[in-house]
KEVO-683433 format. One record per atom (N, C-alpha, C): y, z, x; residue in three letters. Coordinates in steps of 0.02 Angstrom, whole numbers, padded with zeros to 5 digits, always signed. Layout:
# residues N
YZXALA
...
***
This chain:
# residues 297
-02330-06997-04814MET
-02304-06988-04735MET
-02343-07035-04702MET
-02403-07050-04705ILE
-02445-07098-04669ILE
-02416-07175-04682ILE
-02400-07184-04745HIS
-02363-07248-04765HIS
-02300-07259-04722HIS
-02262-07208-04719ILE
-02194-07216-04683ILE
-02209-07224-04608ILE
-02254-07186-04581ALA
-02273-07203-04504ALA
-02303-07272-04497ALA
-02350-07286-04543ASN
-02358-07363-04532ASN
-02314-07410-04532ASN
-02273-07396-04579ARG
-02207-07446-04594ARG
-02157-07451-04532ARG
-02148-07389-04503PHE
-02109-07384-04434PHE
-02138-07424-04375PHE
-02202-07409-04375CYS
-02238-07451-04313CYS
-02237-07523-04323CYS
-02252-07550-04389TYR
-02249-07608-04405TYR
-02179-07645-04386TYR
-02127-07606-04396ASN
-02059-07626-04389ASN
-02044-07639-04310ASN
-02081-07599-04278ILE
-02068-07586-04192ILE
-02101-07646-04168ILE
-02159-07661-04185PHE
-02210-07705-04151PHE
-02219-07783-04190PHE
-02177-07791-04245ASN
-02184-07858-04271ASN
-02155-07916-04219ASN
-02167-07969-04229SER
-02159-08018-04180SER
-02079-08024-04169SER
-02042-08021-04228HIS
-01966-08028-04228HIS
-01940-07977-04178HIS
-01959-07912-04178ASN
-01936-07857-04152ASN
-01956-07871-04067ASN
-02015-07885-04050ILE
-02032-07904-03992ILE
-01994-07959-03960ILE
-01984-08004-03993TYR
-01941-08066-03971TYR
-01867-08036-03947TYR
-01838-08001-03988SER
-01774-07977-03969SER
-01765-07926-03921SER
-01821-07892-03911ILE
-01817-07845-03852ILE
-01837-07883-03788ILE
-01867-07928-03790MET
-01884-07970-03728MET
-01818-08009-03699MET
-01792-08037-03767ARG
-01735-08081-03752ARG
-01678-08029-03714ARG
-01673-07963-03740SER
-01626-07922-03716SER
-01640-07902-03639SER
-01699-07893-03628ILE
-01725-07877-03564ILE
-01705-07941-03511ILE
-01720-07994-03536ILE
-01709-08064-03494ILE
-01639-08063-03480ILE
-01596-08054-03530LYS
-01518-08057-03520LYS
-01502-08016-03469LYS
-01520-07948-03469LYS
-01499-07894-03423LYS
-01522-07921-03351LYS
-01579-07936-03343CYS
-01608-07966-03274CYS
-01571-08022-03251CYS
-01550-08064-03291LEU
-01504-08129-03273LEU
-01434-08101-03245LEU
-01402-08056-03289LEU
-01342-08029-03271LEU
-01339-07984-03204LEU
-01412-07952-03187ALA
-01407-07926-03133ALA
-01416-07965-03065ALA
-01454-08027-03077VAL
-01454-08071-03023VAL
-01384-08103-03011VAL
-01351-08117-03056VAL
-01281-08142-03048VAL
-01237-08096-03009VAL
-01241-08027-03035LEU
-01193-07985-03007LEU
-01212-07981-02928LEU
-01287-07968-02915ALA
-01301-07972-02849ALA
-01286-08026-02798ALA
-01283-08090-02825LEU
-01255-08150-02797LEU
-01186-08143-02785LEU
-01133-08124-02837VAL
-01064-08117-02833VAL
-01056-08065-02771VAL
-01091-08013-02779SER
-01078-07959-02729SER
-01091-07978-02661SER
-01154-08017-02648GLU
-01164-08049-02589GLU
-01111-08091-02552GLU
-01092-08135-02596PHE
-01034-08182-02576PHE
-00969-08150-02562PHE
-00948-08101-02601ALA
-00889-08067-02584ALA
-00903-08035-02517ALA
-00969-07997-02505PHE
-00962-07973-02440PHE
-00957-08023-02390PHE
-00990-08065-02393ALA
-00982-08123-02335ALA
-00909-08141-02322ALA
-00871-08143-02376GLN
-00795-08170-02365GLN
-00758-08114-02352GLN
-00780-08048-02346GLN
-00735-07998-02327GLN
-00737-07987-02253GLN
-00782-08011-02221VAL
-00790-07996-02145VAL
-00738-08031-02105VAL
-00705-07996-02060THR
-00650-08027-02008THR
-00670-08015-01938THR
-00634-08048-01902VAL
-00632-08031-01825VAL
-00561-08037-01812VAL
-00547-08010-01749SER
-00478-08001-01727SER
-00469-08053-01676SER
-00408-08076-01670HIS
-00397-08138-01625HIS
-00310-08119-01603HIS
-00310-08131-01531ILE
-00249-08115-01505ILE
-00218-08195-01488ILE
-00161-08213-01510VAL
-00133-08286-01509VAL
-00118-08295-01433VAL
-00132-08354-01409ALA
-00122-08372-01339ALA
-00081-08422-01343ALA
-00045-08437-01277LYS
+00007-08494-01281LYS
-00010-08562-01299LYS
+00022-08589-01336GLY
+00014-08652-01370GLY
-00030-08659-01439GLY
-00050-08599-01453GLU
-00096-08596-01512GLU
-00055-08600-01575GLU
-00073-08631-01635THR
-00045-08629-01690THR
-00093-08607-01746THR
-00073-08590-01809LEU
-00119-08575-01862LEU
-00168-08625-01865LEU
-00153-08690-01865GLU
-00191-08734-01881GLU
-00246-08731-01827GLU
-00235-08733-01756SER
-00290-08730-01713SER
-00326-08677-01700SER
-00299-08610-01731ILE
-00347-08556-01733ILE
-00384-08558-01791ILE
-00362-08588-01856ALA
-00406-08604-01904ALA
-00474-08648-01886ALA
-00448-08702-01854THR
-00511-08757-01840THR
-00560-08711-01785THR
-00541-08674-01742ARG
-00588-08637-01701ARG
-00636-08594-01743ARG
-00607-08565-01793TYR
-00650-08514-01837TYR
-00678-08541-01892TYR
-00668-08618-01899ASN
-00688-08651-01958ASN
-00676-08618-02031ASN
-00600-08597-02036THR
-00572-08574-02095THR
-00511-08625-02097THR
-00467-08595-02147THR
-00405-08632-02156THR
-00344-08586-02141THR
-00282-08619-02126ALA
-00219-08584-02106ALA
-00199-08538-02174ALA
-00222-08562-02227ALA
-00197-08512-02287ALA
-00236-08454-02290ALA
-00307-08458-02271ALA
-00352-08403-02271ALA
-00327-08347-02224ALA
-00300-08381-02168ILE
-00271-08327-02117ILE
-00205-08294-02135ILE
-00168-08328-02172ILE
-00097-08299-02201ILE
-00123-08258-02246ILE
-00164-08262-02292GLU
-00178-08220-02348GLU
-00191-08143-02312GLU
-00222-08142-02252LEU
-00248-08089-02217LEU
-00191-08061-02175LEU
-00142-08105-02159ASN
-00091-08083-02110ASN
-00025-08114-02136ASN
+00002-08078-02193PRO
+00063-08119-02232PRO
+00126-08132-02176PRO
+00132-08095-02126GLU
+00180-08104-02070GLU
+00178-08158-02043GLU
+00118-08193-02037ALA
+00118-08259-01999ALA
+00139-08320-02032ALA
+00163-08303-02105GLU
+00187-08371-02135GLU
+00243-08379-02113GLU
+00289-08324-02082GLN
+00352-08335-02067GLN
+00358-08360-01988GLN
+00324-08325-01948VAL
+00308-08340-01877VAL
+00246-08311-01835VAL
+00229-08354-01793VAL
+00170-08335-01749VAL
+00186-08346-01670VAL
+00183-08283-01640TYR
+00198-08279-01581TYR
+00140-08258-01523TYR
+00157-08283-01466VAL
+00105-08264-01412VAL
+00106-08184-01407VAL
+00034-08158-01407GLY
+00016-08091-01410GLY
+00009-08057-01471GLY
+00017-08102-01524MET
+00013-08069-01593MET
-00061-08066-01615MET
-00083-08013-01648GLU
-00151-08000-01669GLU
-00161-08018-01735GLU
-00204-08064-01750LEU
-00219-08088-01819LEU
-00298-08071-01841LEU
-00287-08057-01902LYS
-00362-08046-01940LYS
-00397-08121-01956LYS
-00452-08139-01934ILE
-00478-08208-01949ILE
-00542-08189-01998ILE
-00537-08224-02053PRO
-00595-08219-02096PRO
-00654-08264-02064PRO
-00710-08238-02073VAL
-00771-08270-02054VAL
-00823-08264-02091VAL
-00866-08308-02106THR
-00931-08302-02144THR
-00985-08256-02095THR
-01012-08209-02141ALA
-01052-08165-02102ALA
-01123-08155-02147ALA
-01178-08138-02117ALA
-01235-08123-02159ALA
-01258-08045-02160ALA
-01280-08027-02210ARG
-01307-07950-02216ARG
-01372-07945-02178ARG
-01373-07905-02119SER
-01447-07893-02089SER
-01447-07824-02074SER
-01497-07787-02105GLU
-01513-07729-02102GLU
-01448-07677-02111GLU
-01407-07700-02166GLY
-01356-07660-02179GLY
-01288-07676-02134GLY
-01293-07718-02093THR
-01241-07728-02040THR
-01203-07802-02046THR
-01145-07813-02055ALA
-01101-07885-02057ALA
-01099-07895-01990ALA
-01130-07961-01968THR
-01120-07982-01912THR
-01081-08054-01915THR
-01037-08061-01868ALA
-00996-08133-01866ALA
-01053-08187-01829ALA
-01033-08245-01843SER
-01081-08295-01817SER
-01061-08300-01734SER
-01116-08320-01701PRO
-01101-08316-01620PRO
-01036-08370-01607PRO
-01029-08422-01651GLN
-00977-08461-01629GLN
-00904-08427-01642GLN
-00901-08394-01692ALA
-00838-08344-01715ALA
-00828-08290-01656ALA
-00886-08251-01626GLU
-00881-08208-01582GLU
-00858-08235-01514GLU
-00877-08291-01503GLU
-00866-08322-01433GLU
-00797-08338-01442GLU
-00768-08375-01501ALA
-00707-08400-01511ALA
-00651-08333-01503ALA
-00678-08277-01527ALA
-00632-08220-01533ALA
-00609-08191-01463ALA
-00654-08203-01412VAL
-00638-08174-01344VAL
-00624-08223-01293VAL
-00631-08294-01305THR
-00629-08347-01260THR
-00561-08384-01280THR
-00518-08403-01234VAL
-00465-08439-01236VAL
-00487-08512-01199VAL
-00475-08585-01230PRO
-00494-08636-01200PRO
-00456-08643-01132PRO
-00488-08670-01078THR
-00452-08682-01018THR
-00386-08715-01016THR
-00386-08774-01064ASP
-00326-08801-01066ASP
-00266-08759-01101ASP
-00282-08717-01148GLN
-00236-08672-01172GLN
-00212-08623-01118GLN
-00257-08594-01081ALA
-00236-08555-01029ALA
-00197-08581-00983ALA
-00190-08639-00976GLN
-00154-08673-00922GLN
-00085-08708-00959GLN
-00087-08695-01017GLY
-00015-08717-01055GLY
-00011-08784-01063GLY
-00066-08825-01061SER
-00066-08895-01065SER
-00076-08923-01147SER
-00078-08875-01187THR
-00076-08896-01265THR
-00010-08908-01295THR
-00010-08927-01353ALA
+00054-08957-01371ALA
+00100-08893-01377ALA
+00161-08894-01382ASP
+00208-08836-01387ASP
+00204-08824-01459ASP
+00213-08751-01468SER
+00213-08719-01536SER
+00272-08711-01571SER
+00333-08739-01535PHE
+00392-08721-01569PHE
+00419-08808-01583PHE
+00473-08802-01618LYS
+00503-08863-01644LYS
+00555-08883-01601LYS
+00560-08937-01573HIS
+00595-08973-01521HIS
+00669-08988-01555HIS
+00667-09021-01621TRP
+00720-09040-01652TRP
+00717-09009-01720TRP
+00784-08994-01735ASP
+00798-08954-01802ASP
+00862-08971-01831ASP
+00862-08972-01896VAL
+00921-08984-01927VAL
+00960-08917-01956VAL
+01023-08915-01941ILE
+01054-08842-01942ILE
+01115-08850-01994ILE
+01119-08815-02030PHE
+01178-08794-02075PHE
+01213-08737-02066PHE
+01275-08740-02059ARG
+01308-08680-02034ARG
+01383-08676-02072ARG
+01397-08605-02094LEU
+01462-08592-02128LEU
+01498-08540-02077LEU
+01568-08544-02073ALA
+01602-08495-02029ALA
+01660-08479-02058ALA
+01695-08424-02043LEU
+01738-08389-02068LEU
+01784-08344-02017LEU
+01849-08375-02003GLY
+01887-08343-01948GLY
+01947-08301-01974GLY
+01969-08253-01942TYR
+02033-08228-01958TYR
+02088-08243-01902TYR
+02137-08272-01927LEU
+02190-08301-01886LEU
+02243-08241-01867LEU
+02263-08228-01814PRO
+02315-08179-01812PRO
+02388-08208-01800PRO
+02396-08267-01780LYS
+02476-08291-01764LYS
+02463-08367-01762LYS
+02487-08400-01817PRO
+02524-08367-01875PRO
+02450-08341-01921PRO
+02473-08293-01952SER
+02420-08260-01992SER
+02391-08301-02051SER
+02322-08292-02052GLY
+02286-08342-02107GLY
+02212-08334-02092GLY
+02175-08388-02128ILE
+02101-08391-02120ILE
+02089-08465-02093ILE
+02033-08461-02060ASP
+02002-08529-02046ASP
+01933-08529-02077ASP
+01907-08582-02087TYR
+01841-08590-02135TYR
+01815-08652-02124TYR
+01745-08656-02100GLN
+01713-08711-02078GLN
+01656-08722-02119GLN
+01628-08782-02121VAL
+01564-08806-02151VAL
+01542-08866-02107VAL
+01480-08857-02083SER
+01456-08916-02039SER
+01373-08919-02048SER
+01354-08980-02031VAL
+01285-08993-02019VAL
+01272-09044-01972VAL
+01210-09030-01933GLY
+01194-09074-01888GLY
+01125-09062-01850GLY
+01114-09076-01785MET
+01052-09072-01749MET
+01057-09031-01690MET
+01000-08993-01689LYS
+00987-08956-01620LYS
+00925-08984-01590LYS
+00933-08989-01524TYR
+00873-09001-01481TYR
+00862-08955-01434TYR
+00792-08922-01436ALA
+00757-08869-01389ALA
+00731-08903-01332ALA
+00749-08911-01265PRO
+00713-08936-01218PRO
+00655-08878-01197PRO
+00676-08813-01207ILE
+00625-08761-01202ILE
+00637-08716-01257ILE
+00584-08672-01271GLU
+00593-08628-01327GLU
+00650-08581-01325GLU
+00677-08571-01269GLN
+00722-08521-01260GLN
+00795-08546-01266GLN
+00807-08610-01261LEU
+00878-08654-01270LEU
+00880-08697-01321LEU
+00940-08706-01349TYR
+00950-08754-01397TYR
+01020-08792-01373TYR
+01023-08858-01389ILE
+01074-08896-01385ILE
+01099-08927-01449ILE
+01160-08909-01467GLY
+01171-08930-01541GLY
+01237-08980-01554GLY
+01234-09022-01596LEU
+01292-09070-01610LEU
+01290-09072-01687LEU
+01364-09049-01713MET
+01367-09050-01782MET
+01430-09090-01800MET
+01432-09097-01868VAL
+01488-09132-01888VAL
+01515-09089-01965VAL
+01581-09081-01974GLY
+01592-09048-02036GLY
+01668-09058-02054GLY
+01680-08999-02089TYR
+01758-08997-02112TYR
+01789-08929-02096TYR
+01832-08926-02071ASN
+01871-08862-02042ASN
+01943-08866-02075ASN
+01943-08803-02117GLY
+02030-08797-02148GLY
+02055-08726-02115GLY
+02117-08727-02113ALA
+02156-08678-02082ALA
+02212-08665-02136ALA
+02211-08606-02159GLU
+02258-08580-02217GLU
+02299-08526-02187GLU
+02375-08549-02176HIS
+02431-08505-02156HIS
+02470-08459-02207HIS
+02473-08400-02209PHE
+02507-08359-02252PHE
+02587-08359-02255PHE
+02616-08381-02194LYS
+02685-08363-02175LYS
+02723-08434-02203LYS
+02783-08423-02219LYS
+02828-08482-02227LYS
+02844-08524-02158LYS
+02850-08583-02157GLY
+02866-08632-02092GLY
+02798-08639-02055GLY
+02745-08637-02091THR
+02674-08643-02055THR
+02639-08704-02096THR
+02579-08725-02054PHE
+02535-08792-02084PHE
+02477-08756-02114PHE
+02465-08796-02166ASN
+02397-08783-02195ASN
+02358-08840-02170ASN
+02298-08851-02127SER
+02271-08910-02091SER
+02204-08920-02115SER
+02189-08983-02130ASN
+02125-09008-02148ASN
+02099-09046-02100ASN
+02043-09042-02066MET
+02017-09072-02008MET
+01942-09092-02003MET
+01936-09140-01967ILE
+01859-09158-01961ILE
+01840-09118-01902ILE
+01790-09087-01913TYR
+01762-09043-01864TYR
+01702-09056-01821TYR
+01700-09061-01754ILE
+01649-09081-01721ILE
+01630-09022-01676ILE
+01576-08978-01684PRO
+01559-08931-01638PRO
+01497-08947-01589PRO
+01504-08934-01533ILE
+01462-08941-01473ILE
+01428-08875-01462ILE
+01375-08858-01454GLU
+01354-08787-01439GLU
+01292-08790-01397GLU
+01283-08726-01341VAL
+01225-08728-01319VAL
+01202-08646-01333VAL
+01135-08629-01361ASP
+01113-08567-01387ASP
+01057-08542-01348ASP
+01062-08478-01336GLY
+01005-08448-01292GLY
+00964-08416-01364GLY
+00901-08405-01350LYS
+00861-08397-01403LYS
+00806-08351-01369LYS
+00791-08292-01392PHE
+00758-08244-01365PHE
+00721-08205-01415PHE
+00647-08213-01428LYS
+00612-08183-01476LYS
+00600-08098-01473LYS
+00609-08075-01530LEU
+00589-07996-01532LEU
+00526-07983-01546LEU
+00497-07922-01546ASN
+00428-07896-01564ASN
+00417-07923-01639ASN
+00475-07918-01689ASN
+00462-07929-01753ASN
+00457-07998-01774ASN
+00470-08046-01725GLY
+00468-08112-01748GLY
+00533-08140-01760GLY
+00582-08096-01747HIS
+00662-08122-01759HIS
+00675-08147-01686HIS
+00730-08167-01689HIS
+00763-08182-01622HIS
+00841-08173-01611HIS
+00862-08165-01553ILE
+00933-08146-01526ILE
+00954-08195-01471ILE
+01018-08198-01462GLY
+01045-08235-01410GLY
+01117-08248-01409GLY
+01143-08264-01346PRO
+01215-08285-01343PRO
+01219-08360-01362PRO
+01291-08381-01374TYR
+01295-08444-01385TYR
+01383-08472-01359TYR
+01378-08526-01330ILE
+01446-08548-01307ILE
+01451-08612-01334ILE
+01517-08644-01350GLY
+01528-08705-01373GLY
+01596-08724-01374GLY
+01599-08793-01380VAL
+01678-08819-01384VAL
+01679-08860-01452VAL
+01736-08844-01486ASP
+01744-08876-01548ASP
+01796-08932-01537ASP
+01792-08987-01572LEU
+01842-09038-01586LEU
+01865-09042-01649LEU
+01931-09040-01662ASN
+01955-09042-01740ASN
+02011-09091-01738ASN
+01999-09146-01782ILE
+02048-09193-01782ILE
+02074-09183-01856ILE
+02145-09184-01859CYS
+02175-09174-01916CYS
+02183-09241-01955CYS
+02163-09233-02022VAL
+02164-09286-02065VAL
+02221-09282-02114VAL
+02242-09220-02131LYS
+02298-09202-02166LYS
+02330-09138-02153LYS
+02399-09124-02151ALA
+02424-09061-02144ALA
+02477-09059-02197ALA
+02478-08992-02226ASN
+02523-08976-02280ASN
+02580-08929-02245ASN
+02640-08941-02237TYR
+02690-08906-02205TYR
+02729-08864-02256TYR
+02736-08803-02252ASP
+02782-08753-02298ASP
+02850-08762-02261ASP
+02889-08799-02309ALA
+02960-08812-02290ALA
+03007-08774-02333ALA
+02985-08719-02369SER
+03025-08678-02420SER
+03080-08637-02389SER
+03084-08619-02317ASP
+03133-08590-02281ASP
+03184-08637-02261ASP
+03187-08693-02271TRP
+03233-08748-02251TRP
+03286-08759-02313TRP
+03349-08779-02297PRO
+03388-08797-02349PRO
+03364-08855-02398PRO
+03364-08843-02466LYS
+03338-08883-02508LYS
+03350-08960-02504LYS
+03408-08987-02480GLU
+03415-09051-02467GLU
+03381-09080-02410GLU
+03355-09040-02368TYR
+03319-09058-02311TYR
+03247-09058-02308TYR
+03227-09020-02364ARG
+03149-08994-02365ARG
+03100-09065-02364ARG
+03108-09107-02411ASP
+03062-09165-02407ASP
+03067-09207-02347ASP
+03113-09214-02321GLU
+03118-09249-02253GLU
+03086-09212-02201GLU
+03099-09146-02193ILE
+03072-09100-02139ILE
+02991-09107-02157ILE
+02968-09088-02221LYS
+02910-09092-02227LYS
+02863-09150-02212LYS
+02892-09212-02235LYS
+02859-09269-02209LYS
+02858-09281-02139LYS
+02912-09264-02103SER
+02909-09276-02029SER
+02861-09225-01992SER
+02844-09170-02023MET
+02805-09126-01976MET
+02736-09137-02000MET
+02729-09164-02057GLU
+02660-09177-02079GLU
+02630-09243-02040GLU
+02675-09287-02038LYS
+02666-09347-02000LYS
+02656-09332-01919LYS
+02681-09290-01895GLU
+02679-09280-01818GLU
+02617-09244-01814GLU
+02575-09201-01854LEU
+02516-09174-01841LEU
+02449-09217-01868LEU
+02467-09263-01909LYS
+02410-09312-01936LYS
+02386-09341-01878LYS
+02317-09340-01872GLY
+02276-09391-01816GLY
+02284-09351-01746GLY
+02309-09296-01735LYS
+02312-09251-01672LYS
+02240-09220-01671LYS
+02223-09211-01606LEU
+02150-09181-01585LEU
+02164-09120-01554LEU
+02142-09070-01579GLY
+02136-08997-01555GLY
+02064-08985-01538GLY
+02069-08930-01484ALA
+02006-08914-01456ALA
+02006-08841-01445ALA
+01954-08813-01451ASP
+01944-08739-01433ASP
+01874-08717-01407ASP
+01871-08664-01369PHE
+01812-08635-01353PHE
+01785-08572-01386PHE
+01721-08574-01385ARG
+01693-08505-01420ARG
+01635-08485-01387ARG
+01641-08415-01389LEU
+01582-08375-01352LEU
+01568-08321-01398LEU
+01494-08320-01409GLY
+01489-08274-01468GLY
+01406-08258-01465GLY
+01378-08223-01510PHE
+01310-08192-01515PHE
+01278-08208-01581PHE
+01217-08215-01586LYS
+01179-08230-01643LYS
+01112-08188-01650LYS
+01099-08170-01717TYR
+01031-08141-01725TYR
+01001-08189-01783TYR
+00932-08209-01771GLY
+00902-08255-01804GLY
+00844-08220-01839GLY
+00829-08244-01896VAL
+00769-08217-01936VAL
+00728-08272-01953VAL
+00660-08269-01945GLY
+00612-08309-01959GLY
+00606-08380-01927GLY
+00561-08416-01937LYS
+00542-08482-01911LYS
+00585-08545-01932LYS
+00636-08537-01990ASP
+00678-08580-02008ASP
+00744-08577-01965ASP
+00749-08522-01925ASP
+00798-08510-01889ASP
+00863-08497-01924ASP
+00860-08453-01987SER
+00914-08422-02014SER
+00949-08376-01969SER
+01020-08370-01972PHE
+01059-08323-01925PHE
+01120-08302-01951PHE
+01143-08249-01915ILE
+01203-08228-01933ILE
+01238-08209-01852ILE
+01302-08231-01849GLY
+01332-08228-01783GLY
+01400-08200-01775GLY
+01432-08186-01716ALA
+01504-08160-01716ALA
+01524-08200-01650ALA
+01586-08225-01664ALA
+01607-08256-01590ALA
+01691-08242-01589ALA
+01713-08255-01530MET
+01778-08258-01509MET
+01805-08330-01491MET
+01857-08352-01534VAL
+01876-08426-01532VAL
+01947-08430-01486VAL
+01943-08469-01437VAL
+01997-08469-01390VAL
+02030-08543-01404VAL
+02098-08559-01417PRO
+02126-08623-01421PRO
+02129-08649-01344PRO
+02119-08718-01339ILE
+02117-08741-01274ILE
+02190-08778-01263ILE
+02201-08816-01321ASN
+02259-08866-01313ASN
+02325-08847-01352ASN
+02379-08867-01354ASP
+02430-08859-01404ASP
+02421-08880-01457ASP
+02389-08942-01472ASN
+02378-08964-01549ASN
+02331-08915-01574ASN
+02283-08883-01544GLN
+02238-08832-01574GLN
+02289-08774-01598GLN
+02331-08755-01557LYS
+02379-08694-01565LYS
+02426-08707-01633LYS
+02445-08776-01636GLY
+02479-08786-01695GLY
+02438-08795-01764GLY
+02375-08830-01758LEU
+02331-08836-01807LEU
+02306-08767-01842LEU
+02290-08730-01794VAL
+02242-08669-01812VAL
+02279-08601-01793VAL
+02271-08591-01725SER
+02299-08530-01703SER
+02324-08530-01643SER
+02376-08490-01623GLU
+02407-08484-01549GLU
+02365-08431-01518GLU
+02337-08383-01548LYS
+02294-08334-01512LYS
+02226-08336-01524LYS
+02195-08301-01480VAL
+02121-08292-01487VAL
+02113-08257-01551VAL
+02055-08281-01582TYR
+02042-08249-01650TYR
+01955-08242-01671TYR
+01940-08184-01703PRO
+01868-08184-01719PRO
+01848-08226-01768PRO
+01775-08231-01768GLU
+01745-08268-01822GLU
+01681-08250-01828GLU
+01646-08248-01890ILE
+01580-08238-01911ILE
+01552-08309-01935ILE
+01487-08307-01922THR
+01444-08359-01938THR
+01383-08352-01968THR
+01376-08396-02016PHE
+01301-08393-02055PHE
+01271-08463-02053PHE
+01202-08470-02044GLY
+01171-08535-02046GLY
+01100-08529-02047GLY
+01074-08579-02057PHE
+00993-08598-02062PHE
+00974-08658-02050PHE
+00912-08663-02023GLY
+00880-08727-02007GLY
+00833-08755-02053GLY
+00822-08827-02067PHE
+00778-08839-02115PHE
+00745-08903-02093PHE
***
């Protein structure tokens, strides 16, 4: 028994075992230090302050004031990636130190959170909206007389002298397909000119009316002469198509748009009124409804 006890004590206290025990203790101490440092760093990064967006401010200017980045602000405020508007409340990440168990923001950040620069308060900073925008638009209309459909594809530029108003000029294709015999299917160069109102909603979307004038230049017209006697069809068809080719039609539209996000994606509805006889012959004799889809980029 004494021999076994001696052997046991020897195994515990020999130099190899002491080295292993000490190495294990050192590893655990180092791990504890690393975990403490990581916790301290994470604590410092989690402190935020609240900021109310003032007129003229952008994510970049706000990030500069708080010595952070726009990406860090978006991470805490995902909706800010789409739109930032006056009065919007943002959570701003700031570096903080642990003092007696309380997280305290730096004096610069605290001052910035409650202070708006004088030049921003006076509205003298750069505008926070785009003056120029490229716009792409699709439209589909129902034609009552003669019955058919009207479809348009266009692209162009829009200019905003103020945030609530856009003036646009586009160019594209306009096709009118009529279903009755003795009517035209028209292919036209399409030049719409528009003035849009734009009023922001609390959710960052926007809404507004728009008016416009469209110019349609006929480049090709297909006339359905099937109800004419067979011997006259070709002659009548060529004569009617030649008569409309190169004609300039015009219409007036009045509608409403609902927009989503900062890229100006929208859906709209309008009533289209033919202005001259060429437009009545090329597209429709009557007022017709139209739906519109589009986006800016």
